[in-house]
C-alpha positions as CSV (number, residue, x, y, z in Angstrom):
1,M,112.6,-50.9,-30.7
2,A,112.8,-52.9,-34.0
3,W,112.1,-56.2,-32.3
4,L,109.2,-54.7,-30.4
5,C,107.6,-53.5,-33.6
6,A,108.1,-56.8,-35.3
7,G,106.5,-58.6,-32.4
8,M,103.5,-56.3,-32.5
9,M,103.1,-56.8,-36.3
10,T,103.0,-60.6,-35.8
11,L,100.1,-60.1,-33.5
12,G,98.3,-58.0,-36.1
13,L,98.9,-54.7,-34.3
14,S,99.8,-51.7,-36.2
15,A,100.2,-49.1,-33.4
16,C,103.9,-49.0,-33.6
17,V,104.0,-46.2,-36.1
18,P,106.2,-43.5,-34.7
19,T,104.1,-40.6,-33.4
20,Q,104.8,-37.0,-34.3
21,T,104.8,-34.8,-31.2
22,K,103.6,-31.2,-31.7
23,P,104.9,-28.4,-29.6
24,N,102.4,-27.2,-27.0
25,K,100.8,-23.9,-28.0
26,P,99.9,-21.4,-25.3
27,V,96.2,-21.3,-24.7
28,A,94.9,-18.0,-25.9
29,H,93.1,-16.0,-23.2
30,R,89.7,-14.9,-24.2
31,V,89.2,-11.4,-22.8
32,N,85.9,-10.7,-21.1
33,P,83.8,-8.5,-23.3
34,A,83.3,-5.9,-20.5
35,I,87.0,-5.7,-20.0
36,A,87.7,-5.4,-23.7
37,Q,85.2,-2.5,-23.9
38,A,86.7,-0.9,-20.7
39,S,90.2,-1.3,-22.1
40,A,89.3,0.5,-25.3
41,L,87.8,3.4,-23.4
42,A,90.8,3.6,-21.0
43,K,93.3,3.9,-23.9
44,N,91.6,7.2,-24.9
45,H,90.9,8.4,-21.3
46,E,94.1,10.4,-20.8
47,T,93.5,12.3,-24.1
48,L,90.1,13.6,-22.9
49,S,89.4,16.5,-20.6
50,G,86.6,18.1,-18.6
51,Q,83.2,16.3,-18.5
52,A,84.1,14.0,-21.4
53,K,87.0,12.6,-19.3
54,T,84.7,12.2,-16.2
55,D,82.0,10.5,-18.2
56,A,84.5,8.0,-19.7
57,A,85.9,7.2,-16.3
58,H,82.4,6.5,-15.0
59,E,81.6,4.2,-17.9
60,I,84.9,2.3,-17.4
61,E,84.1,1.9,-13.7
62,R,80.5,0.7,-14.5
63,L,81.8,-1.9,-16.9
64,I,84.3,-3.2,-14.4
65,A,82.0,-3.1,-11.4
66,G,79.6,-5.5,-13.1
67,L,82.0,-8.4,-12.9
68,D,82.1,-10.8,-9.9
69,N,85.2,-11.1,-7.7
70,A,86.6,-14.3,-9.4
71,T,86.2,-12.9,-12.9
72,L,87.7,-9.5,-11.9
73,S,90.7,-11.1,-10.3
74,A,91.3,-13.5,-13.2
75,E,91.1,-10.7,-15.8
76,A,93.4,-8.4,-13.8
77,A,96.1,-11.2,-13.7
78,M,96.0,-11.5,-17.5
79,I,96.3,-7.8,-18.3
80,G,99.6,-6.8,-19.8
81,S,101.8,-4.2,-18.3
82,G,101.0,-0.7,-19.6
83,D,97.4,-1.3,-20.4
84,P,95.7,1.7,-18.7
85,V,92.6,-0.3,-17.8
86,Y,94.7,-2.1,-15.2
87,N,94.6,0.9,-12.8
88,F,90.8,1.1,-13.0
89,I,90.5,-2.6,-12.3
90,G,93.0,-2.4,-9.5
91,R,91.1,0.4,-7.8
92,E,88.0,-1.8,-7.9
93,L,89.9,-4.7,-6.4
94,L,91.0,-2.5,-3.5
95,R,87.5,-1.3,-2.9
96,R,86.4,-5.0,-2.6
97,G,89.4,-5.8,-0.3
98,L,90.9,-8.1,-2.9
99,P,94.7,-8.5,-3.6
100,L,96.4,-7.0,-6.6
101,P,98.2,-9.4,-8.9
102,R,101.0,-6.8,-9.4
103,P,101.7,-3.2,-8.6
104,F,99.8,-0.4,-10.3
105,D,101.2,0.8,-13.6
106,R,102.9,4.0,-12.7
107,E,104.5,4.9,-16.1
108,G,102.4,7.7,-17.6
109,N,100.2,7.7,-14.5
110,W,100.7,8.5,-10.9
111,R,104.3,8.0,-9.7
112,F,106.0,8.8,-6.4
113,N,109.1,11.0,-6.4
114,A,111.3,10.6,-3.4
115,G,113.6,13.5,-4.4
116,D,116.7,13.5,-2.2
117,R,115.2,11.8,0.8
118,A,117.4,9.6,2.9
119,P,117.2,5.8,2.1
120,A,114.2,4.0,3.5
121,D,114.2,2.0,6.7
122,R,113.5,-1.7,6.6
123,D,109.8,-1.1,7.2
124,G,109.6,1.4,4.3
125,Y,109.7,4.6,6.5
126,R,111.1,7.4,4.3
127,P,110.1,10.8,5.4
128,P,110.7,14.1,3.5
129,R,113.4,16.4,4.6
130,K,111.3,19.5,5.0
131,L,107.6,19.1,5.4
132,A,105.2,22.0,4.8
133,V,101.7,21.7,6.3
134,L,99.0,23.8,4.8
135,L,96.0,24.2,7.1
136,P,93.3,26.8,7.7
137,L,94.7,28.0,11.1
138,T,92.4,31.0,11.0
139,G,89.0,31.6,9.4
140,S,85.8,29.5,9.4
141,M,87.6,26.2,9.0
142,A,90.0,26.6,11.8
143,T,87.9,24.6,14.2
144,A,88.0,21.5,11.9
145,A,91.7,22.0,11.3
146,S,92.6,21.9,15.1
147,P,92.1,18.1,15.6
148,V,93.8,17.4,12.3
149,R,96.8,19.4,13.4
150,D,96.9,17.8,16.8
151,G,96.7,14.3,15.3
152,L,99.5,15.1,13.0
153,L,101.7,16.4,15.8
154,A,100.9,13.2,17.9
155,G,102.3,11.1,15.0
156,Y,105.2,13.4,14.5
157,Y,106.4,13.5,18.1
158,G,105.6,9.8,18.5
159,E,108.2,8.9,15.8
160,H,111.6,8.5,17.4
161,R,113.5,8.0,14.1
162,Q,114.6,10.7,11.7
163,R,111.9,13.4,11.3
164,P,111.6,16.2,8.8
165,E,111.7,19.9,9.7
166,M,108.0,20.8,9.8
167,V,106.5,24.2,9.1
168,F,102.9,25.2,9.3
169,Y,101.3,27.6,6.8
170,D,97.9,29.3,7.2
171,T,95.6,28.9,4.2
172,T,92.8,31.0,5.9
173,G,90.4,28.4,4.4
174,T,90.2,30.0,1.0
175,P,91.4,28.9,-2.5
176,A,93.6,32.0,-2.8
177,G,95.0,31.5,0.6
178,A,95.9,27.9,-0.2
179,V,97.7,28.9,-3.4
180,A,99.6,31.6,-1.6
181,A,100.6,29.2,1.2
182,Y,101.8,26.6,-1.3
183,Q,103.9,29.1,-3.2
184,K,105.5,30.4,0.0
185,A,106.3,26.8,1.2
186,A,107.9,26.0,-2.2
187,A,109.9,29.2,-2.1
188,E,111.1,28.4,1.4
189,G,112.5,25.0,0.4
190,A,109.8,22.5,1.4
191,D,110.4,19.2,-0.5
192,Y,106.9,17.9,0.4
193,V,103.5,19.5,1.1
194,L,100.7,18.1,3.3
195,G,97.3,19.8,2.7
196,P,95.3,21.9,2.1
197,L,92.2,20.7,3.9
198,G,89.2,22.4,2.2
199,R,87.7,21.0,-1.1
200,D,87.8,24.4,-2.8
201,E,91.4,24.8,-1.6
202,V,92.4,21.4,-3.0
203,G,90.6,22.2,-6.3
204,A,92.6,25.4,-6.7
205,L,95.9,23.6,-6.4
206,F,94.9,20.6,-8.5
207,K,94.1,23.0,-11.4
208,D,97.8,23.7,-11.5
209,T,99.3,20.8,-13.4
210,S,102.9,22.2,-12.9
211,L,103.1,21.9,-9.1
212,T,106.8,22.1,-8.3
213,V,106.7,20.4,-4.9
214,P,104.6,17.2,-4.6
215,L,101.7,17.3,-2.1
216,L,99.4,15.0,-0.3
217,A,96.0,16.9,-0.3
218,L,93.7,16.3,2.7
219,N,90.6,16.3,0.6
220,R,89.4,15.4,-2.8
221,G,89.4,17.9,-5.6
222,P,87.1,18.2,-8.7
223,V,89.7,16.3,-10.7
224,A,92.2,13.6,-10.0
225,P,95.5,14.6,-8.4
226,P,98.1,15.8,-10.9
227,N,100.8,13.3,-11.6
228,G,103.1,12.8,-8.6
229,N,100.6,14.3,-6.2
230,A,98.1,12.4,-4.0
231,S,94.8,12.8,-2.2
232,F,93.7,11.5,1.2
233,A,90.1,12.2,2.3
234,L,87.3,11.2,4.7
235,A,84.7,11.7,1.9
236,P,81.0,10.9,2.4
237,E,81.2,9.0,-1.0
238,D,83.7,6.5,0.6
239,D,81.1,5.6,3.2
240,G,78.5,5.0,0.6
241,I,80.8,2.7,-1.5
242,A,82.0,0.9,1.6
243,A,78.4,0.3,2.7
244,A,77.5,-1.1,-0.7
245,E,80.5,-3.5,-0.6
246,Y,79.6,-4.6,2.9
247,L,76.1,-5.6,1.8
248,L,77.1,-7.0,-1.6
249,S,79.6,-9.3,0.2
250,R,76.6,-10.7,2.1
251,K,74.6,-11.4,-1.1
252,V,72.3,-8.4,-0.5
253,R,70.7,-6.9,-3.7
254,R,67.5,-5.0,-2.8
255,V,68.0,-2.2,-0.3
256,L,65.8,0.4,1.4
257,V,67.6,3.8,2.0
258,L,66.9,6.2,4.9
259,V,68.6,9.5,4.4
260,G,68.7,12.8,6.2
261,G,68.8,16.3,4.7
262,D,72.5,17.4,4.8
263,D,74.8,17.4,1.9
264,G,77.2,14.7,3.2
265,M,74.3,12.3,3.7
266,R,73.0,12.9,0.2
267,R,76.5,12.4,-1.3
268,S,76.9,9.1,0.6
269,V,73.5,7.9,-0.7
270,A,74.4,8.9,-4.3
271,A,77.6,6.9,-4.2
272,F,75.9,4.0,-2.5
273,R,73.2,3.9,-5.2
274,E,75.6,4.1,-8.1
275,H,78.0,1.4,-6.7
276,L,75.2,-0.9,-5.7
277,G,73.5,-0.6,-9.1
278,S,76.8,-1.2,-11.0
279,R,77.1,-4.5,-9.1
280,G,73.6,-5.7,-9.9
281,G,71.8,-4.4,-6.8
282,S,69.1,-1.8,-6.6
283,V,67.6,0.8,-4.2
284,V,64.0,-0.3,-3.6
285,D,62.9,3.0,-2.2
286,T,64.2,6.1,-0.4
287,V,62.7,7.5,2.7
288,V,63.8,11.1,3.5
289,V,64.0,11.7,7.3
290,A,63.6,15.1,8.9
291,E,66.0,16.4,11.6
292,K,63.2,15.6,14.1
293,P,61.8,12.4,12.5
294,A,58.0,11.9,12.0
295,D,56.4,8.5,12.0
296,S,57.5,6.8,8.8
297,T,56.1,3.4,9.6
298,A,53.6,3.5,6.7
299,A,56.3,4.3,4.2
300,L,58.6,1.6,5.5
301,Q,55.7,-1.0,5.3
302,A,55.0,0.1,1.7
303,A,58.6,-0.5,0.8
304,M,58.4,-4.0,2.3
305,Q,55.3,-4.8,0.2
306,K,56.9,-3.9,-3.1
307,E,57.6,-6.8,-5.5
308,G,60.8,-8.6,-4.4
309,G,60.7,-7.0,-0.9
310,V,63.6,-5.6,0.9
311,D,66.9,-7.4,1.7
312,A,68.6,-4.7,3.9
313,V,68.5,-1.1,5.0
314,F,71.1,1.6,4.4
315,I,71.0,4.4,7.0
316,A,72.5,7.8,6.2
317,L,71.3,9.4,9.4
318,K,72.6,10.9,12.6
319,G,72.4,8.9,15.8
320,A,69.3,10.7,17.2
321,Q,67.4,10.2,13.9
322,A,68.3,6.5,13.7
323,R,67.2,6.0,17.3
324,A,63.8,7.4,16.4
325,L,63.5,5.2,13.3
326,A,64.6,2.0,15.0
327,P,61.2,1.0,16.5
328,Q,59.5,2.0,13.3
329,L,61.8,-0.4,11.4
330,A,60.9,-3.1,13.8
331,A,57.2,-2.4,13.4
332,A,57.5,-2.6,9.6
333,G,59.2,-6.0,9.8
334,L,62.7,-4.6,9.0
335,G,64.3,-4.9,12.4
336,A,65.9,-8.2,11.7
337,K,67.2,-7.3,8.2
338,P,70.9,-6.4,7.8
339,R,71.3,-2.7,8.6
340,V,74.3,-0.7,7.6
341,A,74.9,3.0,8.2
342,T,77.4,5.8,7.4
343,A,79.9,7.0,10.0
344,Q,77.4,9.9,10.8
345,L,75.5,7.4,12.9
346,L,77.9,8.2,15.7
347,S,76.9,11.8,15.7
348,G,74.8,12.4,18.9
349,T,75.6,9.1,20.5
350,G,77.5,8.3,23.7
351,K,74.7,7.4,26.1
352,P,74.4,3.6,26.2
353,E,70.9,3.6,27.7
354,Q,69.7,5.5,24.6
355,D,72.0,3.9,22.1
356,K,70.7,0.4,22.8
357,A,68.1,1.2,20.0
358,L,71.1,1.2,17.6
359,D,72.2,-2.4,18.5
360,G,73.1,-4.5,15.5
361,I,73.6,-1.6,13.0
362,A,77.0,-1.9,11.3
363,F,78.9,1.3,10.4
364,P,82.5,2.2,9.3
365,A,84.6,3.4,12.2
366,E,88.2,4.3,13.0
367,T,90.4,1.4,13.9
368,W,91.9,3.5,16.7
369,S,88.6,4.1,18.4
370,V,87.4,0.5,18.5
371,Q,90.6,-1.6,18.4
372,G,93.5,0.7,19.2
373,I,96.7,0.9,17.1
374,H,100.4,0.5,17.8
375,G,102.2,3.8,18.5
376,L,99.2,5.8,19.7
377,P,97.6,5.8,23.1
378,S,94.0,4.6,23.2
379,A,91.2,6.9,22.0
380,E,89.7,7.0,25.5
381,A,93.0,7.9,27.2
382,T,93.9,10.5,24.5
383,G,90.4,12.1,24.7
384,K,90.6,12.5,28.4
385,G,93.7,14.8,28.1
386,L,92.9,16.5,24.8
387,N,89.7,18.2,23.7
388,T,90.6,17.8,20.0
389,A,90.7,14.0,20.4
390,R,87.3,13.3,21.9
391,G,83.7,13.2,20.5
392,P,83.2,14.1,16.9
393,A,86.7,15.6,16.7
394,A,88.3,12.2,17.3
395,K,87.8,11.2,13.7
396,L,89.7,14.2,12.5
397,F,92.4,13.6,15.1
398,A,92.9,10.1,13.7
399,F,92.8,11.5,10.2
400,G,95.7,13.9,11.0
401,Y,97.7,11.1,12.6
402,D,97.3,9.0,9.4
403,A,98.3,12.0,7.3
404,W,101.6,12.0,9.1
405,L,102.1,8.3,8.5
406,L,101.4,8.7,4.8
407,T,104.2,11.3,4.4
408,G,106.7,8.7,5.5
409,Y,105.3,5.5,3.9
410,L,103.8,6.7,0.6
411,E,106.7,5.3,-1.4
412,R,106.1,1.8,0.1
413,L,102.4,2.0,-0.7
414,A,103.2,3.0,-4.3
415,S,105.8,0.4,-5.0
416,D,104.3,-2.7,-3.4
417,A,101.4,-4.5,-5.0
418,N,99.7,-5.0,-1.7
419,G,101.5,-2.6,0.5
420,K,99.4,-1.0,3.2
421,V,99.7,1.1,6.4
422,D,97.6,0.2,9.4
423,G,96.5,3.6,10.3
424,A,94.2,5.1,12.9
425,T,91.3,5.5,10.4
426,G,91.8,2.1,8.9
427,A,94.0,0.2,6.5
428,L,95.5,2.6,4.0
429,R,96.5,1.8,0.4
430,I,97.0,3.9,-2.7
431,D,95.4,3.4,-6.1
432,G,96.9,4.0,-9.6
433,F,95.6,7.6,-9.7
434,G,97.1,8.9,-6.4
435,N,94.0,8.4,-4.2
436,I,94.4,6.9,-0.8
437,V,91.9,4.0,-0.4
438,R,90.8,3.4,3.2
439,S,89.4,0.2,4.5
440,P,87.6,1.1,7.8
441,A,87.1,-1.0,10.8
442,W,83.5,-2.2,10.8
443,S,81.7,-1.6,14.1
444,T,78.3,-2.0,15.6
445,F,76.4,-1.2,18.8
446,S,75.9,-3.9,21.4
447,D,74.0,-3.0,24.6
448,G,74.4,0.6,23.6
449,Q,78.3,0.4,23.3
450,V,80.4,0.6,20.2
451,V,82.1,-2.8,19.6
452,V,84.0,-4.4,16.7
453,A,81.6,-6.0,14.2
454,R,82.1,-9.7,13.8
455,S,82.8,-11.0,10.3
456,G,79.3,-12.6,10.1
457,D,77.4,-9.5,11.3
């Protein structure tokens, strides 16, 4: 080295001064301002109660929803373990169909307790030892409970490995009946509870934060599931959120809404409006459609003429209503726009010659009905032999089948960052608060027949 330096000095160069190497410092991550604000709110979220807690959660979700996919994924990967905002961000990632960088933080939040279950099989199957099923077997909700029960039994008897002892308890469809049924199941040694089915029934049990036996409720309650318990629902709000994501993924921002008069439709639209708005979209106008639709062509044309126009149409209507509106949409220049509906679009369909009017409308459907799933005979074959598996009841049958799957695979969903179960109603995952998140199979009508929607539709 000395001779090299001497030679360089002879040439008049002075670059042989030994350089001082500095250790590489980690590059500090600059937290996105929306994430920083959401994180501060999330740290106080668990200390709140009632409406204050609900409002804080909505604000956290609003802040997170405003981020694009790339930013949301990058920020999620940088969040440290134990930061309560991660579970909110993770839920938004699931809604968008994006992978989680790591499992949900369960400490202090929702955790799965396997109790003394036998070890899991290689695929994660780990059923309870004694399963109590709480359903309204009598009363006004008994009709809705029948296909859920039969779907559950189809899954139960279709499983040839170890199965739990299963006992049904009648909730009579009332909050008091649900509480009594739960208490009886716990007293008789159940180590896991499935149900109840009604919203008020679930609410009655979720108010009890000291549930001794964990349960998977078959509906949403007014509050999040107590720690260690879970919720699986076919909620109208989920259809609205899924429809908003469907359109947002296609760069749609300005949407015209058609809505019927029942409560489920209104709930779907409210969720759609909120989710679309949080992501930078907007509802241009809302047209309320009667059970027997009148001519709304003028209202549709007026929406088209508003500044910015209309990019797409969201349809919260039954099949007959949508069929009546289809030619009016075409007359108003909206027939070629992307059109997405709730699952209620299927209500009153089944005659291809009439349903051709619905061609091209995308809607969320059960995987079982449009693609089939392993372990369950086709929807058509099952429906021919079982009244509770055909027509509108088929969706509840698929729901019951998936409820059975979740009792055996919930631990796998909770422990794996991107664990899922391919169920009859769609791909099932669980968020950090104990809610099952369902990704439906998107379908459409073609020549009056229900078919799988292509990715570009």
